[in-house]
GUMARVEX-448572 format. One record per residue (C-alpha): residue number from 1; residue in one letter; x, y, z. Coordinates in Angstrom, 1 decimal, padded with zeros to 4 digits. Layout:
// GUMARVEX-448572
<atom><pos>NUM</pos><code>a</code><xx>X</xx><yy>Y</yy><zz>Z</zz></atom>
...
END
This chain:
// GUMARVEX-448572
<atom><pos>1</pos><code>m</code><xx>058.8</xx><yy>-028.5</yy><zz>067.3</zz></atom>
<atom><pos>2</pos><code>a</code><xx>060.7</xx><yy>-026.3</yy><zz>069.7</zz></atom>
<atom><pos>3</pos><code>k</code><xx>061.5</xx><yy>-028.7</yy><zz>072.5</zz></atom>
<atom><pos>4</pos><code>v</code><xx>062.5</xx><yy>-026.4</yy><zz>075.1</zz></atom>
<atom><pos>5</pos><code>t</code><xx>059.4</xx><yy>-024.3</yy><zz>074.4</zz></atom>
<atom><pos>6</pos><code>r</code><xx>057.2</xx><yy>-027.1</yy><zz>075.1</zz></atom>
<atom><pos>7</pos><code>e</code><xx>059.1</xx><yy>-028.1</yy><zz>078.2</zz></atom>
<atom><pos>8</pos><code>m</code><xx>058.9</xx><yy>-024.6</yy><zz>079.6</zz></atom>
<atom><pos>9</pos><code>v</code><xx>055.2</xx><yy>-024.4</yy><zz>078.9</zz></atom>
<atom><pos>10</pos><code>e</code><xx>054.7</xx><yy>-027.8</yy><zz>080.8</zz></atom>
<atom><pos>11</pos><code>r</code><xx>056.9</xx><yy>-026.8</yy><zz>083.6</zz></atom>
<atom><pos>12</pos><code>s</code><xx>054.8</xx><yy>-023.8</yy><zz>084.2</zz></atom>
<atom><pos>13</pos><code>g</code><xx>051.8</xx><yy>-026.2</yy><zz>084.9</zz></atom>
<atom><pos>14</pos><code>i</code><xx>050.1</xx><yy>-026.0</yy><zz>081.6</zz></atom>
<atom><pos>15</pos><code>n</code><xx>048.7</xx><yy>-029.1</yy><zz>080.0</zz></atom>
<atom><pos>16</pos><code>v</code><xx>050.2</xx><yy>-028.6</yy><zz>076.6</zz></atom>
<atom><pos>17</pos><code>d</code><xx>048.0</xx><yy>-031.1</yy><zz>074.9</zz></atom>
<atom><pos>18</pos><code>e</code><xx>044.8</xx><yy>-029.3</yy><zz>076.1</zz></atom>
<atom><pos>19</pos><code>l</code><xx>046.3</xx><yy>-025.9</yy><zz>075.1</zz></atom>
<atom><pos>20</pos><code>l</code><xx>047.0</xx><yy>-027.3</yy><zz>071.5</zz></atom>
<atom><pos>21</pos><code>e</code><xx>043.5</xx><yy>-028.6</yy><zz>071.5</zz></atom>
<atom><pos>22</pos><code>l</code><xx>042.2</xx><yy>-025.3</yy><zz>072.3</zz></atom>
<atom><pos>23</pos><code>l</code><xx>044.7</xx><yy>-023.5</yy><zz>069.7</zz></atom>
<atom><pos>24</pos><code>v</code><xx>043.7</xx><yy>-025.9</yy><zz>066.9</zz></atom>
<atom><pos>25</pos><code>k</code><xx>039.9</xx><yy>-025.4</yy><zz>067.6</zz></atom>
<atom><pos>26</pos><code>n</code><xx>040.5</xx><yy>-021.6</yy><zz>067.4</zz></atom>
<atom><pos>27</pos><code>a</code><xx>042.4</xx><yy>-021.9</yy><zz>064.4</zz></atom>
<atom><pos>28</pos><code>a</code><xx>039.7</xx><yy>-023.9</yy><zz>062.7</zz></atom>
<atom><pos>29</pos><code>a</code><xx>037.3</xx><yy>-021.1</yy><zz>063.9</zz></atom>
<atom><pos>30</pos><code>e</code><xx>039.4</xx><yy>-018.4</yy><zz>062.3</zz></atom>
<atom><pos>31</pos><code>l</code><xx>039.8</xx><yy>-020.2</yy><zz>058.9</zz></atom>
<atom><pos>32</pos><code>t</code><xx>036.1</xx><yy>-021.2</yy><zz>058.7</zz></atom>
<atom><pos>33</pos><code>t</code><xx>034.9</xx><yy>-017.7</yy><zz>059.9</zz></atom>
<atom><pos>34</pos><code>y</code><xx>037.1</xx><yy>-016.3</yy><zz>057.1</zz></atom>
<atom><pos>35</pos><code>y</code><xx>035.2</xx><yy>-018.6</yy><zz>054.6</zz></atom>
<atom><pos>36</pos><code>y</code><xx>031.7</xx><yy>-017.8</yy><zz>055.9</zz></atom>
<atom><pos>37</pos><code>y</code><xx>032.4</xx><yy>-014.1</yy><zz>056.2</zz></atom>
<atom><pos>38</pos><code>t</code><xx>033.2</xx><yy>-014.2</yy><zz>052.5</zz></atom>
<atom><pos>39</pos><code>i</code><xx>029.7</xx><yy>-015.5</yy><zz>051.8</zz></atom>
<atom><pos>40</pos><code>l</code><xx>028.2</xx><yy>-013.0</yy><zz>054.2</zz></atom>
<atom><pos>41</pos><code>r</code><xx>030.0</xx><yy>-010.1</yy><zz>052.8</zz></atom>
<atom><pos>42</pos><code>c</code><xx>029.0</xx><yy>-011.0</yy><zz>049.2</zz></atom>
<atom><pos>43</pos><code>n</code><xx>025.4</xx><yy>-010.8</yy><zz>050.4</zz></atom>
<atom><pos>44</pos><code>l</code><xx>025.6</xx><yy>-007.3</yy><zz>052.1</zz></atom>
<atom><pos>45</pos><code>i</code><xx>024.0</xx><yy>-005.6</yy><zz>049.2</zz></atom>
<atom><pos>46</pos><code>g</code><xx>021.6</xx><yy>-002.7</yy><zz>048.7</zz></atom>
<atom><pos>47</pos><code>l</code><xx>021.5</xx><yy>000.6</yy><zz>050.7</zz></atom>
<atom><pos>48</pos><code>k</code><xx>021.8</xx><yy>-001.2</yy><zz>054.1</zz></atom>
<atom><pos>49</pos><code>g</code><xx>024.3</xx><yy>-003.8</yy><zz>053.2</zz></atom>
<atom><pos>50</pos><code>e</code><xx>026.8</xx><yy>-001.6</yy><zz>051.5</zz></atom>
<atom><pos>51</pos><code>g</code><xx>027.5</xx><yy>000.4</yy><zz>054.7</zz></atom>
<atom><pos>52</pos><code>i</code><xx>028.5</xx><yy>-002.7</yy><zz>056.5</zz></atom>
<atom><pos>53</pos><code>k</code><xx>030.3</xx><yy>-004.5</yy><zz>053.7</zz></atom>
<atom><pos>54</pos><code>e</code><xx>033.7</xx><yy>-002.8</yy><zz>054.4</zz></atom>
<atom><pos>55</pos><code>i</code><xx>033.7</xx><yy>-003.5</yy><zz>058.1</zz></atom>
<atom><pos>56</pos><code>a</code><xx>032.8</xx><yy>-007.1</yy><zz>057.3</zz></atom>
<atom><pos>57</pos><code>e</code><xx>035.8</xx><yy>-007.4</yy><zz>054.9</zz></atom>
<atom><pos>58</pos><code>t</code><xx>038.0</xx><yy>-005.9</yy><zz>057.6</zz></atom>
<atom><pos>59</pos><code>a</code><xx>037.0</xx><yy>-008.6</yy><zz>060.0</zz></atom>
<atom><pos>60</pos><code>r</code><xx>037.2</xx><yy>-011.2</yy><zz>057.4</zz></atom>
<atom><pos>61</pos><code>i</code><xx>040.8</xx><yy>-010.4</yy><zz>056.4</zz></atom>
<atom><pos>62</pos><code>e</code><xx>041.8</xx><yy>-010.1</yy><zz>060.1</zz></atom>
<atom><pos>63</pos><code>d</code><xx>040.3</xx><yy>-013.4</yy><zz>060.9</zz></atom>
<atom><pos>64</pos><code>r</code><xx>042.5</xx><yy>-015.0</yy><zz>058.1</zz></atom>
<atom><pos>65</pos><code>n</code><xx>045.5</xx><yy>-013.2</yy><zz>059.7</zz></atom>
<atom><pos>66</pos><code>h</code><xx>044.7</xx><yy>-014.7</yy><zz>063.1</zz></atom>
<atom><pos>67</pos><code>f</code><xx>044.5</xx><yy>-018.2</yy><zz>061.4</zz></atom>
<atom><pos>68</pos><code>e</code><xx>048.1</xx><yy>-017.4</yy><zz>059.8</zz></atom>
<atom><pos>69</pos><code>a</code><xx>049.6</xx><yy>-016.1</yy><zz>063.2</zz></atom>
<atom><pos>70</pos><code>i</code><xx>048.2</xx><yy>-018.9</yy><zz>065.4</zz></atom>
<atom><pos>71</pos><code>v</code><xx>049.3</xx><yy>-021.9</yy><zz>063.2</zz></atom>
<atom><pos>72</pos><code>p</code><xx>053.0</xx><yy>-021.4</yy><zz>064.0</zz></atom>
<atom><pos>73</pos><code>r</code><xx>052.4</xx><yy>-021.4</yy><zz>067.6</zz></atom>
<atom><pos>74</pos><code>i</code><xx>050.5</xx><yy>-024.9</yy><zz>067.2</zz></atom>
<atom><pos>75</pos><code>y</code><xx>053.5</xx><yy>-026.3</yy><zz>065.5</zz></atom>
<atom><pos>76</pos><code>e</code><xx>056.0</xx><yy>-024.8</yy><zz>068.0</zz></atom>
<atom><pos>77</pos><code>l</code><xx>054.3</xx><yy>-026.7</yy><zz>070.8</zz></atom>
<atom><pos>78</pos><code>g</code><xx>054.5</xx><yy>-029.9</yy><zz>068.9</zz></atom>
<atom><pos>79</pos><code>g</code><xx>050.8</xx><yy>-029.8</yy><zz>067.6</zz></atom>
<atom><pos>80</pos><code>k</code><xx>049.7</xx><yy>-030.0</yy><zz>064.1</zz></atom>
<atom><pos>81</pos><code>l</code><xx>046.5</xx><yy>-029.2</yy><zz>061.9</zz></atom>
<atom><pos>82</pos><code>p</code><xx>044.4</xx><yy>-032.1</yy><zz>061.1</zz></atom>
<atom><pos>83</pos><code>d</code><xx>045.2</xx><yy>-033.5</yy><zz>057.6</zz></atom>
<atom><pos>84</pos><code>d</code><xx>041.6</xx><yy>-033.4</yy><zz>056.5</zz></atom>
<atom><pos>85</pos><code>m</code><xx>039.7</xx><yy>-030.1</yy><zz>055.9</zz></atom>
<atom><pos>86</pos><code>k</code><xx>036.3</xx><yy>-031.5</yy><zz>056.9</zz></atom>
<atom><pos>87</pos><code>e</code><xx>037.6</xx><yy>-032.7</yy><zz>060.0</zz></atom>
<atom><pos>88</pos><code>f</code><xx>039.3</xx><yy>-029.5</yy><zz>060.7</zz></atom>
<atom><pos>89</pos><code>h</code><xx>036.2</xx><yy>-027.5</yy><zz>060.0</zz></atom>
<atom><pos>90</pos><code>d</code><xx>034.2</xx><yy>-029.7</yy><zz>062.4</zz></atom>
<atom><pos>91</pos><code>t</code><xx>036.7</xx><yy>-029.2</yy><zz>065.2</zz></atom>
<atom><pos>92</pos><code>s</code><xx>036.0</xx><yy>-025.3</yy><zz>065.1</zz></atom>
<atom><pos>93</pos><code>a</code><xx>035.6</xx><yy>-023.7</yy><zz>068.5</zz></atom>
<atom><pos>94</pos><code>c</code><xx>032.6</xx><yy>-021.6</yy><zz>067.2</zz></atom>
<atom><pos>95</pos><code>p</code><xx>029.6</xx><yy>-022.7</yy><zz>065.1</zz></atom>
<atom><pos>96</pos><code>p</code><xx>029.6</xx><yy>-021.9</yy><zz>061.4</zz></atom>
<atom><pos>97</pos><code>a</code><xx>028.8</xx><yy>-018.2</yy><zz>060.7</zz></atom>
<atom><pos>98</pos><code>s</code><xx>026.3</xx><yy>-019.4</yy><zz>058.0</zz></atom>
<atom><pos>99</pos><code>l</code><xx>024.3</xx><yy>-017.2</yy><zz>055.7</zz></atom>
<atom><pos>100</pos><code>p</code><xx>020.7</xx><yy>-016.7</yy><zz>057.3</zz></atom>
<atom><pos>101</pos><code>a</code><xx>017.7</xx><yy>-018.2</yy><zz>055.5</zz></atom>
<atom><pos>102</pos><code>d</code><xx>016.8</xx><yy>-014.9</yy><zz>054.1</zz></atom>
<atom><pos>103</pos><code>p</code><xx>020.2</xx><yy>-013.7</yy><zz>052.4</zz></atom>
<atom><pos>104</pos><code>t</code><xx>018.7</xx><yy>-010.2</yy><zz>051.9</zz></atom>
<atom><pos>105</pos><code>d</code><xx>018.1</xx><yy>-009.6</yy><zz>055.8</zz></atom>
<atom><pos>106</pos><code>v</code><xx>021.0</xx><yy>-007.3</yy><zz>056.7</zz></atom>
<atom><pos>107</pos><code>m</code><xx>020.1</xx><yy>-007.5</yy><zz>060.4</zz></atom>
<atom><pos>108</pos><code>s</code><xx>020.1</xx><yy>-011.2</yy><zz>060.4</zz></atom>
<atom><pos>109</pos><code>i</code><xx>023.6</xx><yy>-011.2</yy><zz>058.8</zz></atom>
<atom><pos>110</pos><code>l</code><xx>024.6</xx><yy>-008.6</yy><zz>061.5</zz></atom>
<atom><pos>111</pos><code>k</code><xx>023.4</xx><yy>-011.1</yy><zz>064.2</zz></atom>
<atom><pos>112</pos><code>v</code><xx>025.5</xx><yy>-013.8</yy><zz>062.7</zz></atom>
<atom><pos>113</pos><code>l</code><xx>028.7</xx><yy>-011.7</yy><zz>062.4</zz></atom>
<atom><pos>114</pos><code>v</code><xx>028.1</xx><yy>-010.5</yy><zz>066.1</zz></atom>
<atom><pos>115</pos><code>e</code><xx>027.7</xx><yy>-013.9</yy><zz>067.5</zz></atom>
<atom><pos>116</pos><code>a</code><xx>030.8</xx><yy>-015.2</yy><zz>065.6</zz></atom>
<atom><pos>117</pos><code>e</code><xx>032.9</xx><yy>-012.4</yy><zz>067.1</zz></atom>
<atom><pos>118</pos><code>r</code><xx>031.4</xx><yy>-013.2</yy><zz>070.7</zz></atom>
<atom><pos>119</pos><code>c</code><xx>032.4</xx><yy>-016.8</yy><zz>070.4</zz></atom>
<atom><pos>120</pos><code>a</code><xx>035.9</xx><yy>-015.7</yy><zz>069.4</zz></atom>
<atom><pos>121</pos><code>v</code><xx>036.0</xx><yy>-013.2</yy><zz>072.3</zz></atom>
<atom><pos>122</pos><code>r</code><xx>035.0</xx><yy>-016.2</yy><zz>074.7</zz></atom>
<atom><pos>123</pos><code>g</code><xx>037.6</xx><yy>-018.6</yy><zz>073.2</zz></atom>
<atom><pos>124</pos><code>y</code><xx>040.5</xx><yy>-016.2</yy><zz>073.4</zz></atom>
<atom><pos>125</pos><code>t</code><xx>039.6</xx><yy>-014.8</yy><zz>076.9</zz></atom>
<atom><pos>126</pos><code>h</code><xx>039.8</xx><yy>-018.5</yy><zz>078.0</zz></atom>
<atom><pos>127</pos><code>i</code><xx>043.3</xx><yy>-019.0</yy><zz>076.3</zz></atom>
<atom><pos>128</pos><code>c</code><xx>044.5</xx><yy>-015.8</yy><zz>078.0</zz></atom>
<atom><pos>129</pos><code>n</code><xx>043.3</xx><yy>-016.8</yy><zz>081.5</zz></atom>
<atom><pos>130</pos><code>l</code><xx>044.9</xx><yy>-020.3</yy><zz>080.9</zz></atom>
<atom><pos>131</pos><code>t</code><xx>048.2</xx><yy>-019.0</yy><zz>079.8</zz></atom>
<atom><pos>132</pos><code>a</code><xx>048.6</xx><yy>-015.8</yy><zz>081.8</zz></atom>
<atom><pos>133</pos><code>g</code><xx>052.0</xx><yy>-015.6</yy><zz>083.5</zz></atom>
<atom><pos>134</pos><code>k</code><xx>052.8</xx><yy>-019.1</yy><zz>082.4</zz></atom>
<atom><pos>135</pos><code>d</code><xx>053.2</xx><yy>-019.1</yy><zz>078.8</zz></atom>
<atom><pos>136</pos><code>h</code><xx>054.2</xx><yy>-015.7</yy><zz>077.7</zz></atom>
<atom><pos>137</pos><code>r</code><xx>054.1</xx><yy>-016.1</yy><zz>073.9</zz></atom>
<atom><pos>138</pos><code>t</code><xx>050.9</xx><yy>-017.9</yy><zz>073.5</zz></atom>
<atom><pos>139</pos><code>y</code><xx>049.4</xx><yy>-015.4</yy><zz>076.0</zz></atom>
<atom><pos>140</pos><code>d</code><xx>050.7</xx><yy>-012.4</yy><zz>073.9</zz></atom>
<atom><pos>141</pos><code>l</code><xx>049.4</xx><yy>-013.9</yy><zz>070.7</zz></atom>
<atom><pos>142</pos><code>s</code><xx>046.0</xx><yy>-014.6</yy><zz>072.2</zz></atom>
<atom><pos>143</pos><code>q</code><xx>045.8</xx><yy>-011.2</yy><zz>073.7</zz></atom>
<atom><pos>144</pos><code>a</code><xx>046.5</xx><yy>-009.6</yy><zz>070.2</zz></atom>
<atom><pos>145</pos><code>i</code><xx>044.0</xx><yy>-011.7</yy><zz>068.7</zz></atom>
<atom><pos>146</pos><code>l</code><xx>041.4</xx><yy>-011.0</yy><zz>071.6</zz></atom>
<atom><pos>147</pos><code>n</code><xx>042.0</xx><yy>-007.2</yy><zz>071.1</zz></atom>
<atom><pos>148</pos><code>e</code><xx>041.0</xx><yy>-007.4</yy><zz>067.4</zz></atom>
<atom><pos>149</pos><code>e</code><xx>038.0</xx><yy>-009.8</yy><zz>068.0</zz></atom>
<atom><pos>150</pos><code>i</code><xx>036.7</xx><yy>-007.2</yy><zz>070.8</zz></atom>
<atom><pos>151</pos><code>e</code><xx>036.9</xx><yy>-004.5</yy><zz>068.1</zz></atom>
<atom><pos>152</pos><code>h</code><xx>035.0</xx><yy>-006.7</yy><zz>065.5</zz></atom>
<atom><pos>153</pos><code>e</code><xx>032.2</xx><yy>-007.3</yy><zz>068.1</zz></atom>
<atom><pos>154</pos><code>s</code><xx>032.0</xx><yy>-003.7</yy><zz>068.8</zz></atom>
<atom><pos>155</pos><code>w</code><xx>031.6</xx><yy>-002.6</yy><zz>065.2</zz></atom>
<atom><pos>156</pos><code>f</code><xx>028.8</xx><yy>-005.1</yy><zz>064.4</zz></atom>
<atom><pos>157</pos><code>s</code><xx>027.1</xx><yy>-004.5</yy><zz>067.9</zz></atom>
<atom><pos>158</pos><code>e</code><xx>026.8</xx><yy>-000.8</yy><zz>067.1</zz></atom>
<atom><pos>159</pos><code>f</code><xx>025.0</xx><yy>-001.5</yy><zz>063.8</zz></atom>
<atom><pos>160</pos><code>l</code><xx>022.5</xx><yy>-003.6</yy><zz>065.7</zz></atom>
<atom><pos>161</pos><code>g</code><xx>021.8</xx><yy>-000.5</yy><zz>067.9</zz></atom>
<atom><pos>162</pos><code>e</code><xx>023.3</xx><yy>-002.0</yy><zz>071.0</zz></atom>
<atom><pos>163</pos><code>g</code><xx>025.1</xx><yy>001.4</yy><zz>071.8</zz></atom>
<atom><pos>164</pos><code>p</code><xx>028.2</xx><yy>003.1</yy><zz>070.9</zz></atom>
<atom><pos>165</pos><code>s</code><xx>031.6</xx><yy>001.2</yy><zz>071.2</zz></atom>
<atom><pos>166</pos><code>g</code><xx>034.1</xx><yy>004.0</yy><zz>070.8</zz></atom>
<atom><pos>167</pos><code>h</code><xx>036.0</xx><yy>002.0</yy><zz>068.1</zz></atom>
<atom><pos>168</pos><code>f</code><xx>036.3</xx><yy>003.2</yy><zz>064.6</zz></atom>
<atom><pos>169</pos><code>l</code><xx>037.1</xx><yy>001.2</yy><zz>061.4</zz></atom>
<atom><pos>170</pos><code>r</code><xx>040.8</xx><yy>001.0</yy><zz>060.6</zz></atom>
<atom><pos>171</pos><code>r</code><xx>041.9</xx><yy>002.8</yy><zz>057.4</zz></atom>
<atom><pos>172</pos><code>g</code><xx>044.7</xx><yy>001.2</yy><zz>055.5</zz></atom>
<atom><pos>173</pos><code>e</code><xx>045.8</xx><yy>-001.1</yy><zz>058.3</zz></atom>
<atom><pos>174</pos><code>t</code><xx>044.6</xx><yy>-004.4</yy><zz>059.1</zz></atom>
<atom><pos>175</pos><code>s</code><xx>045.5</xx><yy>-006.5</yy><zz>062.2</zz></atom>
<atom><pos>176</pos><code>p</code><xx>047.2</xx><yy>-003.7</yy><zz>064.2</zz></atom>
<atom><pos>177</pos><code>f</code><xx>047.7</xx><yy>-006.0</yy><zz>067.2</zz></atom>
<atom><pos>178</pos><code>v</code><xx>048.5</xx><yy>-009.2</yy><zz>065.3</zz></atom>
<atom><pos>179</pos><code>s</code><xx>050.7</xx><yy>-008.0</yy><zz>062.6</zz></atom>
<atom><pos>180</pos><code>k</code><xx>053.9</xx><yy>-008.5</yy><zz>064.7</zz></atom>
<atom><pos>181</pos><code>f</code><xx>053.3</xx><yy>-012.2</yy><zz>064.8</zz></atom>
<atom><pos>182</pos><code>m</code><xx>053.1</xx><yy>-012.3</yy><zz>060.9</zz></atom>
<atom><pos>183</pos><code>k</code><xx>056.7</xx><yy>-011.1</yy><zz>060.1</zz></atom>
END
């Protein structure tokens, strides 16, 4: 734990234990989403599914990167991940992005994907609002993750016909906003 780091965040008026709970719940959401997106991606088959598979894969890898980037901040602030994976799964800030009843229904899979992203957008917006101007490192990390989650939501919502997003699939680069936290 970085003692002065935690002390400075506490002095800014943030309840660090509450913040740590949010960070752990969002870390759980990132890791479980990575797992569930693996299953969803495997079921994106056929003419309709293949067009979405690459985008789902990018979101899946970036969610893993979000988990990897957020864990050090949890420990810097004196927190830790639960020892039990089942407990960790169940603390997730977002519901499981489970495969729909009909695994061949690409539109249902897209709805699962977009709802998972929307939950993440809400979660990181909350952390940004909580830490803005008070905990610069957590804010910067959460804002970077939020930027990527917004892009993920935009990609999936376009496929649902909700309108153009103006975002394009990244080629050759994943986690452009979060990568600086993973060095």
